[in-house]
ChimeraX commands (.cxc) that place a marker at each C-alpha (Angstrom):
marker #1 position -8.68,-2.22,-28.40 radius 0.5
marker #1 position -7.03,-5.11,-26.53 radius 0.5
marker #1 position -4.15,-4.88,-29.01 radius 0.5
marker #1 position -3.69,-1.21,-28.09 radius 0.5
marker #1 position -3.42,-2.07,-24.39 radius 0.5
marker #1 position -0.89,-4.77,-25.24 radius 0.5
marker #1 position 1.11,-2.19,-27.18 radius 0.5
marker #1 position 0.95,0.40,-24.41 radius 0.5
marker #1 position 2.18,-1.98,-21.72 radius 0.5
marker #1 position 4.26,-4.25,-23.98 radius 0.5
marker #1 position 2.27,-7.24,-22.73 radius 0.5
marker #1 position 3.82,-10.52,-23.95 radius 0.5
marker #1 position 1.69,-13.17,-25.64 radius 0.5
marker #1 position 2.09,-15.51,-22.69 radius 0.5
marker #1 position -0.26,-13.21,-20.76 radius 0.5
marker #1 position -4.03,-13.11,-21.12 radius 0.5
marker #1 position -5.83,-9.76,-21.04 radius 0.5
marker #1 position -9.35,-9.90,-19.60 radius 0.5
marker #1 position -12.04,-7.22,-19.34 radius 0.5
marker #1 position -14.22,-8.13,-16.38 radius 0.5
marker #1 position -16.71,-6.63,-13.95 radius 0.5
marker #1 position -16.89,-6.12,-10.19 radius 0.5
marker #1 position -14.01,-3.74,-9.61 radius 0.5
marker #1 position -10.67,-4.54,-8.02 radius 0.5
marker #1 position -12.44,-5.38,-4.77 radius 0.5
marker #1 position -13.86,-8.52,-6.38 radius 0.5
marker #1 position -10.31,-9.48,-7.34 radius 0.5
marker #1 position -9.40,-9.57,-3.64 radius 0.5
marker #1 position -11.18,-12.94,-3.56 radius 0.5
marker #1 position -10.62,-13.93,-7.18 radius 0.5
marker #1 position -6.82,-13.98,-6.96 radius 0.5
marker #1 position -6.47,-16.48,-4.09 radius 0.5
marker #1 position -9.24,-18.67,-5.51 radius 0.5
marker #1 position -7.41,-18.91,-8.84 radius 0.5
marker #1 position -3.79,-18.96,-7.75 radius 0.5
marker #1 position -3.85,-21.23,-4.69 radius 0.5
marker #1 position -5.28,-24.28,-3.05 radius 0.5
marker #1 position -7.36,-23.75,0.08 radius 0.5
marker #1 position -5.10,-22.84,3.00 radius 0.5
marker #1 position -1.94,-22.15,0.99 radius 0.5
marker #1 position 0.50,-19.56,2.43 radius 0.5
marker #1 position 0.53,-16.14,0.77 radius 0.5
marker #1 position 2.38,-12.91,1.61 radius 0.5
marker #1 position 0.88,-9.42,1.73 radius 0.5
marker #1 position 2.89,-6.19,1.84 radius 0.5
marker #1 position 0.40,-3.65,3.20 radius 0.5
marker #1 position 1.15,-0.01,2.38 radius 0.5
marker #1 position -2.38,1.37,2.64 radius 0.5
marker #1 position -6.09,0.75,3.15 radius 0.5
marker #1 position -6.63,-1.15,-0.11 radius 0.5
marker #1 position -3.78,-3.56,0.52 radius 0.5
marker #1 position -5.18,-4.10,4.01 radius 0.5
marker #1 position -8.63,-4.91,2.62 radius 0.5
marker #1 position -7.16,-7.30,0.06 radius 0.5
marker #1 position -5.34,-9.24,2.76 radius 0.5
marker #1 position -8.39,-9.49,4.98 radius 0.5
marker #1 position -10.46,-10.90,2.11 radius 0.5
marker #1 position -7.77,-13.44,1.21 radius 0.5
marker #1 position -7.81,-14.75,4.80 radius 0.5
marker #1 position -11.12,-16.44,4.01 radius 0.5
marker #1 position -9.30,-18.79,1.64 radius 0.5
marker #1 position -5.58,-18.79,2.40 radius 0.5
marker #1 position -3.03,-18.53,5.20 radius 0.5
marker #1 position -2.17,-14.85,4.91 radius 0.5
marker #1 position 1.15,-13.59,6.22 radius 0.5
marker #1 position 1.34,-9.78,6.46 radius 0.5
marker #1 position 5.08,-9.36,6.03 radius 0.5
marker #1 position 4.91,-5.62,6.66 radius 0.5
marker #1 position 2.22,-3.05,7.40 radius 0.5
marker #1 position 2.50,0.72,7.56 radius 0.5
marker #1 position -0.75,1.10,9.48 radius 0.5
marker #1 position 0.89,2.16,12.76 radius 0.5
marker #1 position 2.46,5.16,10.96 radius 0.5
marker #1 position -0.72,5.93,9.01 radius 0.5
marker #1 position 0.73,4.50,5.79 radius 0.5
marker #1 position 3.35,7.11,4.90 radius 0.5
marker #1 position 6.17,4.91,3.57 radius 0.5
marker #1 position 7.26,1.73,1.80 radius 0.5
marker #1 position 9.83,-0.51,3.51 radius 0.5
marker #1 position 13.25,-1.65,2.30 radius 0.5
marker #1 position 12.52,-4.83,0.34 radius 0.5
marker #1 position 15.72,-6.54,1.49 radius 0.5
marker #1 position 14.53,-6.51,5.11 radius 0.5
marker #1 position 11.17,-8.15,4.41 radius 0.5
marker #1 position 10.75,-11.57,6.00 radius 0.5
marker #1 position 8.92,-13.40,3.26 radius 0.5
marker #1 position 7.52,-16.90,3.59 radius 0.5
marker #1 position 9.68,-19.08,1.35 radius 0.5
marker #1 position 6.63,-21.20,0.55 radius 0.5
marker #1 position 4.29,-18.30,-0.26 radius 0.5
marker #1 position 2.37,-18.86,-3.50 radius 0.5
marker #1 position 2.37,-15.15,-4.19 radius 0.5
marker #1 position 3.39,-11.75,-2.83 radius 0.5
marker #1 position 0.67,-9.12,-3.07 radius 0.5
marker #1 position 1.14,-5.35,-3.26 radius 0.5
marker #1 position -1.05,-2.35,-4.06 radius 0.5
marker #1 position 1.08,-0.38,-6.51 radius 0.5
marker #1 position -0.48,2.97,-5.60 radius 0.5
marker #1 position -2.57,3.67,-2.51 radius 0.5
marker #1 position -5.18,6.31,-3.30 radius 0.5
marker #1 position -5.99,7.28,0.28 radius 0.5
marker #1 position -2.49,7.63,1.69 radius 0.5
marker #1 position -0.73,8.74,-1.51 radius 0.5
marker #1 position 2.04,6.12,-1.45 radius 0.5
marker #1 position 3.33,4.71,-4.75 radius 0.5
marker #1 position 5.86,1.97,-5.56 radius 0.5
marker #1 position 8.69,3.19,-7.80 radius 0.5
marker #1 position 10.14,-0.31,-8.03 radius 0.5
marker #1 position 8.85,-3.71,-7.00 radius 0.5
marker #1 position 9.84,-6.50,-4.62 radius 0.5
marker #1 position 10.73,-9.97,-5.86 radius 0.5
marker #1 position 9.11,-13.06,-4.28 radius 0.5
marker #1 position 11.74,-15.14,-2.47 radius 0.5
marker #1 position 9.90,-18.33,-3.36 radius 0.5
marker #1 position 11.37,-19.14,-6.78 radius 0.5
marker #1 position 7.98,-20.57,-7.79 radius 0.5
marker #1 position 6.01,-17.72,-6.27 radius 0.5
marker #1 position 4.65,-14.75,-8.23 radius 0.5
marker #1 position 4.19,-11.05,-7.67 radius 0.5
marker #1 position 0.58,-9.83,-7.72 radius 0.5
marker #1 position -0.34,-6.15,-7.96 radius 0.5
marker #1 position -3.48,-4.10,-7.62 radius 0.5
marker #1 position -2.82,-1.26,-10.08 radius 0.5
marker #1 position -6.27,0.31,-9.97 radius 0.5
marker #1 position -5.06,3.85,-9.49 radius 0.5
marker #1 position -1.93,3.94,-11.63 radius 0.5
marker #1 position -2.41,1.52,-14.53 radius 0.5
marker #1 position -1.49,3.30,-17.80 radius 0.5
marker #1 position 0.03,6.24,-15.94 radius 0.5
marker #1 position 3.60,5.07,-16.63 radius 0.5
marker #1 position 5.47,2.16,-18.21 radius 0.5
marker #1 position 5.45,-1.14,-16.29 radius 0.5
marker #1 position 7.49,-4.28,-16.86 radius 0.5
marker #1 position 4.60,-6.73,-16.95 radius 0.5
marker #1 position 6.96,-9.72,-16.90 radius 0.5
marker #1 position 7.79,-9.01,-13.26 radius 0.5
marker #1 position 4.24,-9.99,-12.34 radius 0.5
marker #1 position 2.16,-13.13,-12.53 radius 0.5
marker #1 position -1.04,-11.13,-12.13 radius 0.5
marker #1 position -1.98,-7.47,-12.46 radius 0.5
marker #1 position -5.53,-6.28,-11.88 radius 0.5
marker #1 position -7.08,-2.84,-11.93 radius 0.5
marker #1 position -10.40,-1.12,-11.63 radius 0.5
marker #1 position -10.56,1.14,-14.67 radius 0.5
marker #1 position -12.09,4.21,-13.06 radius 0.5
marker #1 position -8.92,6.13,-12.16 radius 0.5
marker #1 position -6.98,6.38,-15.41 radius 0.5
marker #1 position -8.54,4.11,-18.00 radius 0.5
marker #1 position -12.32,4.37,-18.22 radius 0.5
marker #1 position -15.68,4.41,-16.40 radius 0.5
marker #1 position -16.17,2.59,-13.11 radius 0.5
marker #1 position -17.28,-1.01,-13.42 radius 0.5
marker #1 position -14.68,-2.22,-15.91 radius 0.5
marker #1 position -11.94,-4.36,-14.37 radius 0.5
marker #1 position -8.78,-5.16,-16.29 radius 0.5
marker #1 position -6.89,-8.37,-15.52 radius 0.5
marker #1 position -3.49,-9.21,-16.97 radius 0.5
marker #1 position -2.60,-12.77,-15.97 radius 0.5
marker #1 position 0.06,-15.20,-17.08 radius 0.5
marker #1 position -1.61,-17.93,-19.09 radius 0.5
marker #1 position 0.04,-20.81,-17.23 radius 0.5
marker #1 position -1.69,-19.60,-14.04 radius 0.5
marker #1 position -5.14,-20.05,-15.57 radius 0.5
marker #1 position -7.09,-23.28,-15.11 radius 0.5
marker #1 position -6.27,-24.30,-11.54 radius 0.5
marker #1 position -9.04,-22.51,-9.64 radius 0.5
marker #1 position -10.35,-24.08,-6.45 radius 0.5
marker #1 position -13.51,-26.18,-6.75 radius 0.5
marker #1 position -15.44,-23.67,-4.66 radius 0.5
marker #1 position -14.68,-20.86,-7.12 radius 0.5
marker #1 position -17.84,-19.34,-8.61 radius 0.5
marker #1 position -17.82,-19.62,-12.39 radius 0.5
marker #1 position -17.73,-15.82,-12.77 radius 0.5
marker #1 position -14.58,-15.64,-10.62 radius 0.5
marker #1 position -12.70,-18.29,-12.58 radius 0.5
marker #1 position -10.15,-16.74,-14.95 radius 0.5
marker #1 position -10.50,-19.77,-17.20 radius 0.5
marker #1 position -14.15,-18.91,-17.82 radius 0.5
marker #1 position -13.26,-15.51,-19.19 radius 0.5
marker #1 position -10.07,-16.47,-21.01 radius 0.5
marker #1 position -11.86,-19.24,-22.95 radius 0.5
marker #1 position -14.76,-16.94,-23.78 radius 0.5
marker #1 position -12.69,-13.86,-24.65 radius 0.5
marker #1 position -14.30,-11.87,-21.81 radius 0.5
marker #1 position -17.75,-12.58,-23.31 radius 0.5
marker #1 position -19.07,-15.30,-20.99 radius 0.5
marker #1 position -21.93,-12.95,-20.11 radius 0.5
marker #1 position -22.87,-9.52,-21.42 radius 0.5
marker #1 position -19.84,-7.29,-20.83 radius 0.5
marker #1 position -19.79,-3.63,-19.88 radius 0.5
marker #1 position -19.96,-2.61,-23.52 radius 0.5
marker #1 position -19.90,1.16,-23.17 radius 0.5
marker #1 position -17.27,1.15,-20.45 radius 0.5
marker #1 position -14.95,-1.10,-22.47 radius 0.5
marker #1 position -15.55,1.05,-25.57 radius 0.5
marker #1 position -14.48,4.12,-23.60 radius 0.5
marker #1 position -11.35,2.30,-22.42 radius 0.5
marker #1 position -10.53,1.63,-26.05 radius 0.5
marker #1 position -10.78,5.33,-26.89 radius 0.5
marker #1 position -8.45,6.13,-24.02 radius 0.5
marker #1 position -5.88,3.59,-25.22 radius 0.5
marker #1 position -5.95,5.17,-28.68 radius 0.5
marker #1 position -5.45,8.60,-27.17 radius 0.5
marker #1 position -2.49,7.48,-25.04 radius 0.5
marker #1 position -0.82,5.94,-28.09 radius 0.5
marker #1 position -1.35,9.16,-30.06 radius 0.5
marker #1 position 0.30,11.08,-27.21 radius 0.5
marker #1 position 3.43,8.97,-27.61 radius 0.5
marker #1 position 2.72,6.07,-25.27 radius 0.5
marker #1 position 3.28,5.68,-21.55 radius 0.5
marker #1 position 6.78,7.17,-21.51 radius 0.5
marker #1 position 5.30,10.50,-22.62 radius 0.5
marker #1 position 2.28,10.08,-20.34 radius 0.5
marker #1 position 4.58,9.59,-17.34 radius 0.5
marker #1 position 6.45,12.81,-18.21 radius 0.5
marker #1 position 3.15,14.72,-18.20 radius 0.5
marker #1 position 2.10,13.14,-14.91 radius 0.5
marker #1 position 5.41,14.09,-13.31 radius 0.5
marker #1 position 5.03,17.70,-14.40 radius 0.5
marker #1 position 1.51,17.91,-12.98 radius 0.5
marker #1 position 2.49,16.29,-9.70 radius 0.5
marker #1 position 5.55,18.54,-9.36 radius 0.5
marker #1 position 3.34,21.62,-9.54 radius 0.5
marker #1 position 1.53,20.44,-6.42 radius 0.5
marker #1 position 4.49,19.06,-4.52 radius 0.5
marker #1 position 6.60,22.15,-5.27 radius 0.5
marker #1 position 3.80,24.38,-3.99 radius 0.5
marker #1 position 3.67,22.35,-0.80 radius 0.5
marker #1 position 7.46,22.50,-0.39 radius 0.5
marker #1 position 7.56,26.27,-0.96 radius 0.5
marker #1 position 4.75,27.06,1.47 radius 0.5
marker #1 position 7.13,27.20,4.47 radius 0.5
marker #1 position 5.14,24.61,6.34 radius 0.5
marker #1 position 1.69,26.08,5.69 radius 0.5
marker #1 position 0.94,22.99,3.59 radius 0.5
marker #1 position 2.48,19.62,4.39 radius 0.5
marker #1 position 2.56,16.25,2.65 radius 0.5
marker #1 position 2.71,13.53,5.32 radius 0.5
marker #1 position 4.20,10.92,2.95 radius 0.5
marker #1 position 7.93,10.18,2.73 radius 0.5
marker #1 position 9.26,12.02,-0.30 radius 0.5
marker #1 position 10.82,8.92,-1.89 radius 0.5
marker #1 position 7.38,7.35,-2.39 radius 0.5
marker #1 position 5.28,10.39,-3.26 radius 0.5
marker #1 position 2.50,9.33,-5.59 radius 0.5
marker #1 position 2.14,10.84,-9.05 radius 0.5
marker #1 position -1.57,10.03,-8.90 radius 0.5
marker #1 position -2.70,11.18,-5.47 radius 0.5
marker #1 position -1.26,14.10,-3.53 radius 0.5
marker #1 position -2.44,14.22,0.10 radius 0.5
marker #1 position -1.76,17.34,2.11 radius 0.5
marker #1 position -2.58,18.91,5.45 radius 0.5
marker #1 position -2.51,22.50,6.67 radius 0.5
marker #1 position -0.28,23.84,9.41 radius 0.5
marker #1 position -3.37,24.51,11.49 radius 0.5
marker #1 position -6.10,21.88,11.16 radius 0.5
marker #1 position -8.79,24.43,11.97 radius 0.5
marker #1 position -7.98,26.16,8.66 radius 0.5
marker #1 position -8.82,23.10,6.57 radius 0.5
marker #1 position -12.56,23.80,6.44 radius 0.5
marker #1 position -11.90,27.40,5.45 radius 0.5
marker #1 position -9.41,26.28,2.79 radius 0.5
marker #1 position -11.91,23.88,1.22 radius 0.5
marker #1 position -14.57,26.61,1.19 radius 0.5
marker #1 position -12.29,29.18,-0.43 radius 0.5
marker #1 position -10.95,26.65,-2.94 radius 0.5
marker #1 position -14.50,25.83,-4.00 radius 0.5
marker #1 position -15.10,29.51,-4.75 radius 0.5
marker #1 position -12.14,29.29,-7.17 radius 0.5
marker #1 position -13.72,26.21,-8.78 radius 0.5
marker #1 position -11.21,23.83,-7.22 radius 0.5
marker #1 position -13.46,21.03,-6.04 radius 0.5
marker #1 position -13.21,17.52,-4.53 radius 0.5
marker #1 position -10.14,18.49,-2.49 radius 0.5
marker #1 position -11.38,17.12,0.83 radius 0.5
marker #1 position -9.23,14.28,2.14 radius 0.5
marker #1 position -10.56,10.89,3.20 radius 0.5
marker #1 position -12.22,10.74,6.62 radius 0.5
marker #1 position -9.45,8.47,7.89 radius 0.5
marker #1 position -6.72,10.94,6.96 radius 0.5
marker #1 position -8.26,14.39,7.07 radius 0.5
marker #1 position -6.64,17.29,5.26 radius 0.5
marker #1 position -6.97,17.47,1.51 radius 0.5
marker #1 position -5.86,15.58,-1.55 radius 0.5
marker #1 position -5.72,16.01,-5.29 radius 0.5
marker #1 position -5.91,13.27,-7.91 radius 0.5
marker link #1:1,2 radius 0.2
marker link #1:2,3 radius 0.2
marker link #1:3,4 radius 0.2
marker link #1:4,5 radius 0.2
marker link #1:5,6 radius 0.2
marker link #1:6,7 radius 0.2
marker link #1:7,8 radius 0.2
marker link #1:8,9 radius 0.2
marker link #1:9,10 radius 0.2
marker link #1:10,11 radius 0.2
marker link #1:11,12 radius 0.2
marker link #1:12,13 radius 0.2
marker link #1:13,14 radius 0.2
marker link #1:14,15 radius 0.2
marker link #1:15,16 radius 0.2
marker link #1:16,17 radius 0.2
marker link #1:17,18 radius 0.2
marker link #1:18,19 radius 0.2
marker link #1:19,20 radius 0.2
marker link #1:20,21 radius 0.2
marker link #1:21,22 radius 0.2
marker link #1:22,23 radius 0.2
marker link #1:23,24 radius 0.2
marker link #1:24,25 radius 0.2
marker link #1:25,26 radius 0.2
marker link #1:26,27 radius 0.2
marker link #1:27,28 radius 0.2
marker link #1:28,29 radius 0.2
marker link #1:29,30 radius 0.2
marker link #1:30,31 radius 0.2
marker link #1:31,32 radius 0.2
marker link #1:32,33 radius 0.2
marker link #1:33,34 radius 0.2
marker link #1:34,35 radius 0.2
marker link #1:35,36 radius 0.2
marker link #1:36,37 radius 0.2
marker link #1:37,38 radius 0.2
marker link #1:38,39 radius 0.2
marker link #1:39,40 radius 0.2
marker link #1:40,41 radius 0.2
marker link #1:41,42 radius 0.2
marker link #1:42,43 radius 0.2
marker link #1:43,44 radius 0.2
marker link #1:44,45 radius 0.2
marker link #1:45,46 radius 0.2
marker link #1:46,47 radius 0.2
marker link #1:47,48 radius 0.2
marker link #1:48,49 radius 0.2
marker link #1:49,50 radius 0.2
marker link #1:50,51 radius 0.2
marker link #1:51,52 radius 0.2
marker link #1:52,53 radius 0.2
marker link #1:53,54 radius 0.2
marker link #1:54,55 radius 0.2
marker link #1:55,56 radius 0.2
marker link #1:56,57 radius 0.2
marker link #1:57,58 radius 0.2
marker link #1:58,59 radius 0.2
marker link #1:59,60 radius 0.2
marker link #1:60,61 radius 0.2
marker link #1:61,62 radius 0.2
marker link #1:62,63 radius 0.2
marker link #1:63,64 radius 0.2
marker link #1:64,65 radius 0.2
marker link #1:65,66 radius 0.2
marker link #1:66,67 radius 0.2
marker link #1:67,68 radius 0.2
marker link #1:68,69 radius 0.2
marker link #1:69,70 radius 0.2
marker link #1:70,71 radius 0.2
marker link #1:71,72 radius 0.2
marker link #1:72,73 radius 0.2
marker link #1:73,74 radius 0.2
marker link #1:74,75 radius 0.2
marker link #1:75,76 radius 0.2
marker link #1:76,77 radius 0.2
marker link #1:77,78 radius 0.2
marker link #1:78,79 radius 0.2
marker link #1:79,80 radius 0.2
marker link #1:80,81 radius 0.2
marker link #1:81,82 radius 0.2
marker link #1:82,83 radius 0.2
marker link #1:83,84 radius 0.2
marker link #1:84,85 radius 0.2
marker link #1:85,86 radius 0.2
marker link #1:86,87 radius 0.2
marker link #1:87,88 radius 0.2
marker link #1:88,89 radius 0.2
marker link #1:89,90 radius 0.2
marker link #1:90,91 radius 0.2
marker link #1:91,92 radius 0.2
marker link #1:92,93 radius 0.2
marker link #1:93,94 radius 0.2
marker link #1:94,95 radius 0.2
marker link #1:95,96 radius 0.2
marker link #1:96,97 radius 0.2
marker link #1:97,98 radius 0.2
marker link #1:98,99 radius 0.2
marker link #1:99,100 radius 0.2
marker link #1:100,101 radius 0.2
marker link #1:101,102 radius 0.2
marker link #1:102,103 radius 0.2
marker link #1:103,104 radius 0.2
marker link #1:104,105 radius 0.2
marker link #1:105,106 radius 0.2
marker link #1:106,107 radius 0.2
marker link #1:107,108 radius 0.2
marker link #1:108,109 radius 0.2
marker link #1:109,110 radius 0.2
marker link #1:110,111 radius 0.2
marker link #1:111,112 radius 0.2
marker link #1:112,113 radius 0.2
marker link #1:113,114 radius 0.2
marker link #1:114,115 radius 0.2
marker link #1:115,116 radius 0.2
marker link #1:116,117 radius 0.2
marker link #1:117,118 radius 0.2
marker link #1:118,119 radius 0.2
marker link #1:119,120 radius 0.2
marker link #1:120,121 radius 0.2
marker link #1:121,122 radius 0.2
marker link #1:122,123 radius 0.2
marker link #1:123,124 radius 0.2
marker link #1:124,125 radius 0.2
marker link #1:125,126 radius 0.2
marker link #1:126,127 radius 0.2
marker link #1:127,128 radius 0.2
marker link #1:128,129 radius 0.2
marker link #1:129,130 radius 0.2
marker link #1:130,131 radius 0.2
marker link #1:131,132 radius 0.2
marker link #1:132,133 radius 0.2
marker link #1:133,134 radius 0.2
marker link #1:134,135 radius 0.2
marker link #1:135,136 radius 0.2
marker link #1:136,137 radius 0.2
marker link #1:137,138 radius 0.2
marker link #1:138,139 radius 0.2
marker link #1:139,140 radius 0.2
marker link #1:140,141 radius 0.2
marker link #1:141,142 radius 0.2
marker link #1:142,143 radius 0.2
marker link #1:143,144 radius 0.2
marker link #1:144,145 radius 0.2
marker link #1:145,146 radius 0.2
marker link #1:146,147 radius 0.2
marker link #1:147,148 radius 0.2
marker link #1:148,149 radius 0.2
marker link #1:149,150 radius 0.2
marker link #1:150,151 radius 0.2
marker link #1:151,152 radius 0.2
marker link #1:152,153 radius 0.2
marker link #1:153,154 radius 0.2
marker link #1:154,155 radius 0.2
marker link #1:155,156 radius 0.2
marker link #1:156,157 radius 0.2
marker link #1:157,158 radius 0.2
marker link #1:158,159 radius 0.2
marker link #1:159,160 radius 0.2
marker link #1:160,161 radius 0.2
marker link #1:161,162 radius 0.2
marker link #1:162,163 radius 0.2
marker link #1:163,164 radius 0.2
marker link #1:164,165 radius 0.2
marker link #1:165,166 radius 0.2
marker link #1:166,167 radius 0.2
marker link #1:167,168 radius 0.2
marker link #1:168,169 radius 0.2
marker link #1:169,170 radius 0.2
marker link #1:170,171 radius 0.2
marker link #1:171,172 radius 0.2
marker link #1:172,173 radius 0.2
marker link #1:173,174 radius 0.2
marker link #1:174,175 radius 0.2
marker link #1:175,176 radius 0.2
marker link #1:176,177 radius 0.2
marker link #1:177,178 radius 0.2
marker link #1:178,179 radius 0.2
marker link #1:179,180 radius 0.2
marker link #1:180,181 radius 0.2
marker link #1:181,182 radius 0.2
marker link #1:182,183 radius 0.2
marker link #1:183,184 radius 0.2
marker link #1:184,185 radius 0.2
marker link #1:185,186 radius 0.2
marker link #1:186,187 radius 0.2
marker link #1:187,188 radius 0.2
marker link #1:188,189 radius 0.2
marker link #1:189,190 radius 0.2
marker link #1:190,191 radius 0.2
marker link #1:191,192 radius 0.2
marker link #1:192,193 radius 0.2
marker link #1:193,194 radius 0.2
marker link #1:194,195 radius 0.2
marker link #1:195,196 radius 0.2
marker link #1:196,197 radius 0.2
marker link #1:197,198 radius 0.2
marker link #1:198,199 radius 0.2
marker link #1:199,200 radius 0.2
marker link #1:200,201 radius 0.2
marker link #1:201,202 radius 0.2
marker link #1:202,203 radius 0.2
marker link #1:203,204 radius 0.2
marker link #1:204,205 radius 0.2
marker link #1:205,206 radius 0.2
marker link #1:206,207 radius 0.2
marker link #1:207,208 radius 0.2
marker link #1:208,209 radius 0.2
marker link #1:209,210 radius 0.2
marker link #1:210,211 radius 0.2
marker link #1:211,212 radius 0.2
marker link #1:212,213 radius 0.2
marker link #1:213,214 radius 0.2
marker link #1:214,215 radius 0.2
marker link #1:215,216 radius 0.2
marker link #1:216,217 radius 0.2
marker link #1:217,218 radius 0.2
marker link #1:218,219 radius 0.2
marker link #1:219,220 radius 0.2
marker link #1:220,221 radius 0.2
marker link #1:221,222 radius 0.2
marker link #1:222,223 radius 0.2
marker link #1:223,224 radius 0.2
marker link #1:224,225 radius 0.2
marker link #1:225,226 radius 0.2
marker link #1:226,227 radius 0.2
marker link #1:227,228 radius 0.2
marker link #1:228,229 radius 0.2
marker link #1:229,230 radius 0.2
marker link #1:230,231 radius 0.2
marker link #1:231,232 radius 0.2
marker link #1:232,233 radius 0.2
marker link #1:233,234 radius 0.2
marker link #1:234,235 radius 0.2
marker link #1:235,236 radius 0.2
marker link #1:236,237 radius 0.2
marker link #1:237,238 radius 0.2
marker link #1:238,239 radius 0.2
marker link #1:239,240 radius 0.2
marker link #1:240,241 radius 0.2
marker link #1:241,242 radius 0.2
marker link #1:242,243 radius 0.2
marker link #1:243,244 radius 0.2
marker link #1:244,245 radius 0.2
marker link #1:245,246 radius 0.2
marker link #1:246,247 radius 0.2
marker link #1:247,248 radius 0.2
marker link #1:248,249 radius 0.2
marker link #1:249,250 radius 0.2
marker link #1:250,251 radius 0.2
marker link #1:251,252 radius 0.2
marker link #1:252,253 radius 0.2
marker link #1:253,254 radius 0.2
marker link #1:254,255 radius 0.2
marker link #1:255,256 radius 0.2
marker link #1:256,257 radius 0.2
marker link #1:257,258 radius 0.2
marker link #1:258,259 radius 0.2
marker link #1:259,260 radius 0.2
marker link #1:260,261 radius 0.2
marker link #1:261,262 radius 0.2
marker link #1:262,263 radius 0.2
marker link #1:263,264 radius 0.2
marker link #1:264,265 radius 0.2
marker link #1:265,266 radius 0.2
marker link #1:266,267 radius 0.2
marker link #1:267,268 radius 0.2
marker link #1:268,269 radius 0.2
marker link #1:269,270 radius 0.2
marker link #1:270,271 radius 0.2
marker link #1:271,272 radius 0.2
marker link #1:272,273 radius 0.2
marker link #1:273,274 radius 0.2
marker link #1:274,275 radius 0.2
marker link #1:275,276 radius 0.2
marker link #1:276,277 radius 0.2
marker link #1:277,278 radius 0.2
marker link #1:278,279 radius 0.2
marker link #1:279,280 radius 0.2
marker link #1:280,281 radius 0.2
marker link #1:281,282 radius 0.2
marker link #1:282,283 radius 0.2
marker link #1:283,284 radius 0.2
marker link #1:284,285 radius 0.2
marker link #1:285,286 radius 0.2
view
């Protein structure tokens, strides 16, 4: 099962693959505790609510520098990487590769300006949806529940040389070394959830791997985005087109008062769970 994930993502041997618990939210604290000393500088590129939450959690342990935030524009874009003012001493640069609430997805990735720094990514909502060059990252983590398996399973892909330097205050269950040395079996794992992830990996390989999976995802997303584009403004996607997500398509209606009626009529046609997040309104489709 782990071998299948390595094949799908072409994960090199110098990376450990861990199957943990606690969701990506637990990783918001785990990453700084494992990758830094207390009070070290770290950079966060905030393109949505989950990146914002990750940065706020890291502030308990490190000196967080938010190098850019899209909050003032309601998270509808990703900035030009060349214009980012990174801290040259930052131990890592953190991104959320796909923001589920705002529907913003990275198509390429920034490079830390600290030559010894690493790129860290929360890929909870787009892991295994397309090929990824794992070698660009020091750490990738993802809650499994979007594309990989049942909620509860957390996948961590971490470079092996980054394991073993956790802060003294790190709880044993948040220390990557604990799980790497025990092959993710330090305590009873989420057996059924991990088993289901394994079935999914087999299925993705049978479909032709992530190159073919990405093609399918693009076709599905295009059906929605094309419908929005051809609606003459009746439907609108608030996100900049260059960073439209293949995983989450947020949309609003020309007249906000029609949104309740739209959700009601869609439900009659067995199109459910279309209501957008409270913070954004409108609708969305995953």
